[in-house]
ZAMARGU-4260 file (C-alpha; in steps of 0.2 Angstrom, whole numbers, plus 5000, padded with zeros to 4 digits):
<rodrens>
0) 5353/5213/5773 | 5342/5202/5784 | 5346/5185/5789 | 5343/5171/5777 | 5332/5156/5785
5) 5327/5140/5778 | 5310/5133/5780 | 5307/5114/5775 | 5293/5110/5764 | 5287/5093/5756
10) 5291/5090/5737 | 5273/5085/5735 | 5268/5103/5742 | 5279/5111/5728 | 5268/5103/5716
15) 5252/5110/5722 | 5248/5124/5734 | 5266/5128/5738 | 5272/5129/5721 | 5280/5144/5711
20) 5269/5160/5714 | 5261/5153/5729 | 5260/5163/5745 | 5265/5152/5760 | 5272/5154/5777
25) 5289/5151/5783 | 5295/5143/5800 | 5294/5161/5808 | 5276/5163/5802 | 5280/5176/5790
30) 5271/5176/5773 | 5283/5173/5758 | 5280/5169/5739 | 5290/5155/5730 | 5300/5162/5716
35) 5300/5154/5698 | 5310/5140/5691 | 5323/5153/5683 | 5331/5155/5700 | 5332/5137/5706
40) 5351/5137/5703 | 5366/5133/5712 | 5381/5144/5717 | 5388/5143/5700 | 5371/5150/5691
45) 5367/5131/5684 | 5351/5123/5686 | 5351/5113/5702 | 5336/5103/5698 | 5340/5085/5694
50) 5334/5078/5679 | 5321/5062/5681 | 5325/5049/5668 | 5314/5036/5659 | 5299/5046/5657
55) 5296/5048/5639 | 5280/5039/5638 | 5274/5050/5653 | 5279/5066/5643 | 5271/5060/5627
60) 5254/5054/5636 | 5253/5070/5645 | 5258/5081/5629 | 5274/5089/5636 | 5289/5092/5627
65) 5300/5099/5642 | 5312/5089/5651 | 5305/5084/5669 | 5317/5089/5684 | 5315/5086/5703
70) 5316/5102/5714 | 5333/5104/5722 | 5337/5100/5738 | 5345/5109/5754 | 5345/5108/5773
75) 5350/5119/5787 | 5366/5114/5798 | 5368/5117/5815 | 5379/5131/5812 | 5365/5139/5802
80) 5373/5138/5785 | 5363/5129/5771 | 5370/5115/5762 | 5364/5111/5745 | 5353/5123/5733
85) 5337/5130/5740 | 5323/5137/5732 | 5322/5156/5736 | 5306/5165/5742 | 5304/5183/5745
90) 5295/5192/5759 | 5276/5197/5753 | 5267/5206/5756 | 5281/5219/5762 | 5270/5231/5771
95) 5268/5229/5790 | 5255/5238/5801 | 5257/5243/5819 | 5245/5234/5830 | 5241/5249/5840
100) 5240/5265/5829 | 5237/5255/5813 | 5251/5264/5803 | 5258/5256/5787 | 5276/5253/5786
105) 5286/5248/5771 | 5305/5245/5766 | 5309/5240/5785 | 5325/5235/5781 | 5331/5252/5775
110) 5326/5258/5792 | 5334/5248/5804 | 5350/5239/5807 | 5341/5223/5814 | 5344/5207/5805
115) 5325/5201/5810 | 5309/5210/5807 | 5303/5204/5823 | 5313/5217/5833 | 5307/5231/5822
120) 5295/5242/5831 | 5282/5257/5825 | 5292/5273/5823 | 5275/5282/5829 | 5271/5272/5846
125) 5285/5259/5847 | 5273/5245/5846 | 5275/5229/5837 | 5272/5227/5820 | 5262/5214/5810
130) 5263/5208/5793 | 5249/5215/5781 | 5239/5201/5773 | 5232/5209/5758 | 5238/5209/5740
135) 5232/5213/5723 | 5231/5199/5709 | 5224/5199/5691 | 5217/5186/5680 | 5233/5186/5669
140) 5242/5177/5685 | 5250/5193/5690 | 5253/5196/5709 | 5258/5213/5718 | 5257/5225/5732
145) 5242/5234/5735 | 5245/5251/5729 | 5239/5259/5746 | 5245/5277/5741 | 5236/5277/5724
150) 5221/5270/5732 | 5220/5281/5746 | 5222/5297/5735 | 5212/5289/5720 | 5197/5303/5721
155) 5207/5316/5730 | 5210/5333/5724 | 5226/5335/5734 | 5243/5332/5726 | 5251/5321/5739
160) 5268/5313/5732 | 5273/5295/5737 | 5286/5294/5751 | 5294/5276/5753 | 5305/5282/5768
165) 5291/5287/5779 | 5276/5280/5787 | 5261/5292/5784 | 5246/5280/5779 | 5234/5272/5792
170) 5224/5257/5788 | 5209/5253/5799 | 5194/5241/5800 | 5177/5250/5799 | 5160/5244/5800
175) 5153/5229/5790 | 5171/5222/5789 | 5176/5236/5778 | 5195/5242/5775 | 5198/5261/5776
180) 5215/5269/5771 | 5218/5287/5777 | 5233/5298/5772 | 5239/5307/5789 | 5247/5321/5778
185) 5233/5328/5768 | 5218/5319/5776 | 5213/5310/5760 | 5202/5294/5763 | 5196/5279/5754
190) 5182/5271/5766 | 5181/5254/5755 | 5198/5247/5749 | 5191/5232/5741 | 5180/5241/5730
195) 5193/5251/5722 | 5196/5250/5704 | 5213/5246/5697 | 5219/5244/5679 | 5237/5239/5680
200) 5247/5232/5693 | 5264/5238/5700 | 5273/5221/5697 | 5271/5206/5687 | 5276/5195/5702
205) 5284/5201/5719 | 5301/5196/5713 | 5299/5204/5697 | 5299/5222/5696 | 5290/5224/5679
210) 5274/5234/5678 | 5260/5223/5673 | 5250/5224/5658 | 5235/5236/5655 | 5219/5228/5660
215) 5201/5231/5665 | 5195/5234/5682 | 5186/5217/5680 | 5202/5208/5679 | 5211/5214/5695
220) 5204/5211/5713 | 5212/5216/5731 | 5210/5201/5741 | 5217/5193/5758 | 5232/5182/5755
225) 5222/5166/5762 | 5209/5169/5748 | 5209/5152/5738 | 5206/5162/5722 | 5223/5170/5722
230) 5232/5154/5718 | 5226/5138/5708 | 5240/5126/5704 | 5239/5114/5689 | 5248/5098/5689
235) 5247/5082/5679 | 5252/5064/5685 | 5255/5048/5676 | 5261/5031/5681 | 5277/5024/5673
240) 5273/5008/5665 | 5283/4995/5654 | 5295/4997/5645 | 5302/5011/5654 | 5298/5004/5671
245) 5308/4988/5667 | 5325/4997/5665 | 5338/4990/5677 | 5344/5004/5687 | 5359/4993/5694
250) 5369/4993/5679 | 5384/5004/5675 | 5375/5010/5660 | 5361/5018/5669 | 5372/5026/5682
255) 5382/5035/5667 | 5366/5039/5658 | 5360/5048/5673 | 5376/5057/5677 | 5375/5073/5667
260) 5391/5080/5673 | 5402/5065/5668 | 5394/5064/5650 | 5396/5083/5649 | 5415/5080/5654
265) 5417/5066/5641 | 5408/5076/5627 | 5419/5091/5631 | 5436/5081/5630 | 5443/5086/5614
270) 5459/5074/5615 | 5460/5055/5616 | 5471/5058/5632 | 5458/5068/5641 | 5445/5056/5636
275) 5454/5042/5644 | 5456/5052/5659 | 5438/5055/5661 | 5434/5037/5658 | 5448/5032/5671
280) 5439/5043/5684 | 5422/5035/5680 | 5430/5017/5682 | 5437/5022/5699 | 5420/5030/5705
285) 5409/5015/5699 | 5422/5001/5703 | 5423/4993/5685 | 5435/4993/5671 | 5439/5006/5658
290) 5432/4993/5645 | 5416/4993/5653 | 5414/5011/5654 | 5418/5014/5637 | 5406/5000/5631
295) 5392/5009/5641 | 5396/5025/5634 | 5395/5018/5616 | 5379/5011/5620 | 5372/5028/5626
300) 5379/5036/5610 | 5370/5022/5600 | 5352/5028/5609 | 5351/5019/5626 | 5339/5014/5633
305) 5333/5009/5616 | 5315/5011/5620 | 5310/5015/5602 | 5293/5006/5604 | 5285/5020/5615
310) 5270/5028/5607 | 5259/5042/5611 | 5243/5034/5616 | 5229/5036/5628 | 5236/5039/5645
315) 5223/5029/5655 | 5221/5016/5642 | 5239/5012/5642 | 5240/5011/5661 | 5224/4999/5660
320) 5231/4988/5648 | 5247/4987/5658 | 5237/4982/5674 | 5229/4967/5664 | 5245/4962/5655
325) 5254/4948/5664 | 5273/4950/5664 | 5286/4936/5666 | 5302/4938/5675 | 5298/4953/5684
330) 5311/4961/5696 | 5307/4968/5713 | 5318/4982/5707 | 5307/4988/5693 | 5295/5002/5694
335) 5279/4992/5690 | 5277/4976/5699 | 5260/4967/5699 | 5253/4951/5705 | 5238/4944/5697
340) 5225/4937/5708 | 5211/4935/5696 | 5211/4915/5695 | 5212/4914/5714 | 5197/4927/5714
345) 5186/4915/5703 | 5190/4900/5712 | 5185/4909/5729 | 5168/4912/5719 | 5164/4894/5718
350) 5163/4893/5737 | 5151/4908/5739 | 5133/4911/5739 | 5120/4925/5740 | 5128/4943/5743
355) 5146/4937/5743 | 5144/4928/5727 | 5136/4944/5718 | 5151/4954/5724 | 5162/4941/5717
360) 5153/4941/5701 | 5154/4959/5699 | 5173/4960/5701 | 5181/4953/5684 | 5200/4955/5688
365) 5209/4958/5703 | 5228/4963/5703 | 5239/4967/5718 | 5251/4980/5714 | 5267/4978/5724
370) 5276/4992/5717 | 5272/5008/5706 | 5281/5024/5701 | 5270/5039/5699 | 5277/5055/5691
375) 5268/5072/5697 | 5272/5087/5685 | 5268/5104/5690 | 5262/5114/5674 | 5259/5130/5682
380) 5246/5141/5691 | 5232/5153/5687 | 5223/5166/5697 | 5205/5171/5700 | 5198/5158/5687
385) 5180/5163/5690 | 5183/5180/5688 | 5193/5177/5673 | 5178/5168/5665 | 5167/5184/5669
390) 5179/5196/5662 | 5181/5186/5646 | 5162/5186/5644 | 5161/5205/5648 | 5174/5208/5635
395) 5167/5196/5622 | 5183/5185/5621 | 5176/5168/5625 | 5189/5161/5613 | 5203/5163/5625
400) 5209/5146/5631 | 5214/5140/5648 | 5231/5136/5642 | 5234/5155/5637 | 5231/5161/5655
405) 5240/5147/5663 | 5257/5156/5670 | 5272/5144/5667 | 5283/5139/5682 | 5297/5150/5674
410) 5284/5165/5672 | 5289/5168/5655 | 5285/5151/5647 | 5302/5148/5639 | 5311/5135/5649
415) 5314/5118/5642 | 5310/5109/5658 | 5296/5108/5671 | 5297/5104/5691 | 5291/5086/5694
420) 5293/5073/5707 | 5294/5055/5708 | 5281/5045/5720 | 5283/5028/5725 | 5271/5015/5732
425) 5259/5001/5731 | 5241/4998/5728 | 5226/4987/5722 | 5219/4987/5705 | 5202/4979/5700
430) 5189/4979/5686 | 5170/4977/5684 | 5162/4964/5674 | 5159/4972/5658 | 5143/4960/5654
435) 5135/4965/5670 | 5140/4984/5670 | 5133/4986/5652 | 5116/4978/5656 | 5115/4989/5671
440) 5119/5006/5664 | 5107/5002/5650 | 5093/5004/5662 | 5082/5020/5658 | 5082/5026/5675
445) 5100/5025/5678 | 5104/5034/5662 | 5092/5047/5666 | 5099/5051/5684 | 5117/5051/5676
450) 5111/5063/5663 | 5106/5075/5676 | 5123/5077/5683 | 5131/5077/5665 | 5120/5093/5661
455) 5125/5101/5677 | 5144/5098/5673 | 5141/5105/5656 | 5136/5121/5664 | 5147/5121/5678
460) 5163/5131/5680 | 5174/5117/5686 | 5189/5114/5674 | 5199/5098/5674 | 5216/5095/5665
465) 5208/5080/5655 | 5192/5077/5645 | 5179/5069/5656 | 5163/5061/5651 | 5151/5059/5665
470) 5142/5041/5662 | 5132/5030/5673 | 5148/5018/5674 | 5159/5032/5679 | 5148/5037/5693
475) 5146/5021/5700 | 5166/5017/5700 | 5170/5034/5707 | 5157/5031/5720 | 5163/5014/5724
480) 5182/5020/5724 | 5177/5033/5737 | 5168/5021/5748 | 5182/5008/5747 | 5195/5021/5753
485) 5184/5024/5767 | 5183/5006/5771 | 5202/5005/5769 | 5205/5018/5782 | 5196/5009/5796
490) 5203/4991/5790 | 5220/4993/5784 | 5224/5008/5796 | 5228/5020/5782 | 5223/5038/5784
495) 5211/5043/5770 | 5222/5058/5765 | 5237/5046/5762 | 5227/5035/5749 | 5223/5041/5730
500) 5212/5034/5716 | 5213/5033/5698 | 5197/5028/5689 | 5199/5020/5672 | 5183/5022/5661
505) 5179/5026/5642 | 5163/5026/5633 | 5174/5020/5617 | 5187/5007/5624 | 5174/5000/5638
510) 5187/5003/5652 | 5180/4999/5670 | 5194/4999/5682 | 5198/5007/5699 | 5217/5009/5706
515) 5217/5013/5724 | 5235/5016/5729 | 5247/5026/5741 | 5263/5034/5736 | 5277/5044/5744
520) 5293/5053/5738 | 5304/5038/5745 | 5310/5025/5735 | 5307/5013/5749 | 5288/5015/5745
525) 5276/5010/5759 | 5274/4996/5771 | 5262/4983/5761 | 5245/4985/5771 | 5236/4989/5754
530) 5245/4974/5746 | 5238/4962/5761 | 5220/4968/5758 | 5223/4963/5739 | 5222/4945/5743
535) 5205/4938/5738 | 5197/4934/5754 | 5204/4949/5762 | 5197/4959/5747 | 5180/4951/5749
540) 5178/4957/5766 | 5183/4974/5760 | 5170/4975/5746 | 5158/4967/5758 | 5160/4981/5770
545) 5160/4994/5756 | 5143/4990/5749 | 5135/4988/5766 | 5141/5006/5771 | 5134/5012/5754
550) 5117/5007/5760 | 5115/5020/5775 | 5122/5038/5780 | 5120/5046/5796 | 5112/5060/5786
555) 5099/5050/5778 | 5085/5051/5772 | 5091/5069/5768 | 5108/5063/5760 | 5100/5051/5749
560) 5085/5061/5744 | 5095/5077/5742 | 5092/5085/5724 | 5111/5091/5723 | 5126/5094/5734
565) 5143/5100/5732 | 5151/5112/5719 | 5137/5116/5705 | 5126/5101/5713 | 5138/5088/5704
570) 5135/5076/5719 | 5119/5068/5724 | 5118/5055/5738 | 5135/5059/5745 | 5141/5071/5759
575) 5155/5071/5772 | 5146/5058/5783 | 5147/5044/5769 | 5158/5047/5753 | 5168/5062/5753
580) 5186/5062/5755 | 5201/5073/5759 | 5205/5084/5743 | 5223/5074/5741 | 5214/5057/5738
585) 5201/5062/5724 | 5207/5066/5706 | 5189/5075/5703 | 5188/5088/5717 | 5175/5077/5727
590) 5161/5077/5715 | 5152/5065/5704 | 5147/5054/5718 | 5130/5046/5720 | 5128/5031/5732
595) 5110/5029/5724 | 5119/5020/5711 | 5124/5006/5723 | 5110/5006/5736 | 5096/5008/5723
600) 5080/5018/5724 | 5062/5009/5723 | 5054/5027/5719 | 5065/5031/5705 | 5066/5013/5699
605) 5084/5012/5701 | 5089/4995/5707 | 5101/4989/5722 | 5117/4984/5713 | 5119/4968/5722
610) 5100/4963/5719 | 5102/4968/5701 | 5117/4956/5699 | 5108/4941/5707 | 5092/4944/5696
615) 5103/4944/5679 | 5112/4930/5686 | 5095/4919/5688 | 5090/4923/5671
</rodrens>
């Protein structure tokens, strides 16, 4: 048995490209795959993931019925032992290749008494081995080793049996980037491995030794492990807002409510004497009287936290309304703390003229978010999404939904919980003036340009976890958001990758809001840089710089006049030099951006947004 090693990974990465079913690198640079949540257990076989409390509205808004739990934590001690519960991984791919003679090796642990694969040498030439970086994947979410023996002998007339104990296959790179597999025993050869046709994989996942289902050759591909098509994670996020954000976490009842072990022990105490003993232990632990513990347990049994008025509404509309609602007697310990600056913003406008007054008029509400709590949920993953669509079209099965091909975190889809994390942070929220925005988006040339992007989106193969309506106001909001984040990067000192956006827009509800925030998996949150820039005068400087930078790009005039950029041409005047952000910052995959909606275009009869506001104000 090889030595276990612990590789640290961020919780946020477990919710995305290092989640269940992904292929990652451990600290020794070996490729491993993360096993499913059924194996996230402690030494007693119990689920080690801690339950996340007070997220019923989040679950309702996201359409989830499962509990939400944080991934287990573990750390490696100085003596090499692991404290806590770790998330298991398995070495994948398990094939190694000799750097010199190119012979393939499998099941290395059965051939040596070495505890580490670094010391294993080729049995043919005694040279070092390197892990092979090829795998087989299917549109059904399956992942397996490439069946090298089968591929090599697929068109051979020789009957050559599989031999797992010896090395007899040779994998070489030939002309034009092709891979060639050769059997040194019978001399069978396949000169282009990647074009091999497979109808079934040997395993469902690398740690599940069950044969995959029968598929068509269009559903299976042989790819390198770093190919982005192999793993497409699916996650959802939402903010915790009142009433759940207002729960007092310093009380005894809160601690008991979140102590599942105590509640389990109390429920299983069959006699009054045993119940008294459990209550006494809890009173000692929480430094209060037995009566306090008993009263708290009664409240829990009666339905604490008594949040009966939580309803399943529109996710973004509920958050939008929460930002605009002024709350009294807010404690700094709550998970949603806002400070309204709208009145100060309006007073500031009375002293402004020209461009600054136009910018002030465009903003209707300004709210500083001093504290927020975000829940990010990992729903599962898919593989070969584009290839799946092509296979469905070829098989005439267009009615298959994306939910059906999404592989759940437990693979089988039977678990009553999903992995999730809590992120704490701060931000600033503002809305645009509805009157000005309605007049602007009713301009025919503005609508025409937005409709072009909307038609492209309808024919694109990009899929989001939510319904999206491409409108002029959405494109304007999204572009302002990106340019503002880039401005914050230079003014507040935050790297753009640490900032995120939430765009609040709707055709029906007339929303027009932007939240720029930063959130980390630490209850301490962040350092206040964004909050400081939410003060009216600082925010005015920020917006002024944002609109100035929208006027020009170092790639102009090409960037401004481009007919389309980005995936499926869903961007117009937006490139890496002006409006694009790191992928972690944008909730729409860096598309639906167009600076022309801000800077205007005389040829297209699209007005500059500042000039438009001044004209409307003069009427």
